[in-house]
C-alpha atoms as one frame of an Amber mdcrd trajectory, in Angstrom:
protein
  25.579   4.650  36.815  24.702   5.056  32.678  24.849   8.323  31.031  20.706
   7.610  30.567  20.823   8.198  34.304  22.928  10.999  34.609  21.611  12.978
  32.008  18.236  12.790  34.287  19.888  14.448  37.231  20.845  17.218  35.322
  19.251  20.079  35.629  19.495  23.339  33.477  18.870  26.871  34.777  17.797
  29.969  32.969  19.622  33.350  33.058  17.609  34.819  36.003  18.179  32.041
  38.553  22.252  31.914  37.230  21.565  35.530  38.046  20.060  34.618  41.390
  22.582  32.494  42.525  25.601  33.961  41.647  24.660  37.570  42.363  25.784
  38.306  38.883  24.463  41.222  36.498  23.836  39.272  32.994  26.168  41.022
  31.423  29.110  40.438  34.051  28.085  36.536  33.970  28.698  36.457  29.539
  31.691  38.601  30.149  33.148  35.818  32.355  32.009  33.249  30.172  33.987
  34.992  27.323  36.868  35.372  29.226  36.747  31.521  30.153  35.985  32.175
  34.068  32.558  31.278  33.986  31.065  27.865  33.385  29.620  27.839  29.546
  26.033  27.709  28.494  23.891  24.953  26.746  22.935  26.149  23.433  19.459
  24.468  23.320  18.039  26.471  20.228  18.571  29.249  17.897  17.176  32.099
  20.508  17.336  29.373  24.282  20.311  28.964  26.412  20.800  27.293  29.587
  23.356  26.617  32.532  23.932  23.355  33.936  23.032  23.913  37.753  25.744
  21.297  39.459  28.319  23.457  37.085  27.188  27.014  38.378  27.465  25.723
  42.078  30.919  24.333  41.332  31.901  27.795  40.338  30.362  29.391  43.043
  31.827  26.752  45.398  35.656  27.579  43.696  35.005  31.287  44.893  34.326
  30.043  48.284  37.075  27.891  48.681  39.132  30.741  46.901  38.019  33.484
  49.803  38.979  30.751  52.320  41.821  29.852  50.937  43.261  33.719  50.835
  41.785  34.512  53.880  44.068  31.754  55.100  47.056  32.249  53.592  46.774
  36.249  54.527  46.257  35.255  58.398  49.541  33.111  57.974  51.257  36.375
  56.418  49.989  38.881  59.173  51.264  36.373  61.599  54.825  36.003  60.417
  55.380  39.713  59.992  54.007  40.138  63.660  56.236  37.392  64.690  59.051
  38.991  62.812  58.676  42.185  64.814  58.245  40.833  67.641  61.786  38.987
  67.250  65.231  41.166  69.286
């Protein structure tokens, strides 16, 4: 796949769509960007920015994965704690 082909399949999305996809407020998105916790915007002109849709979707997938991992970890900890309590 060439660079030109890769650029053709990329989609840039505006803040309203980023907010819709993430359910985050505009100020939270910018705060997370400043903290390095959210994909950076692409400056298209002086007053126009957009985000790479795939990067936003990867960020969402990471949040879901983190949640699932934390859930498994918590479940394992509860199981270990209950096993310890039931052992004489």
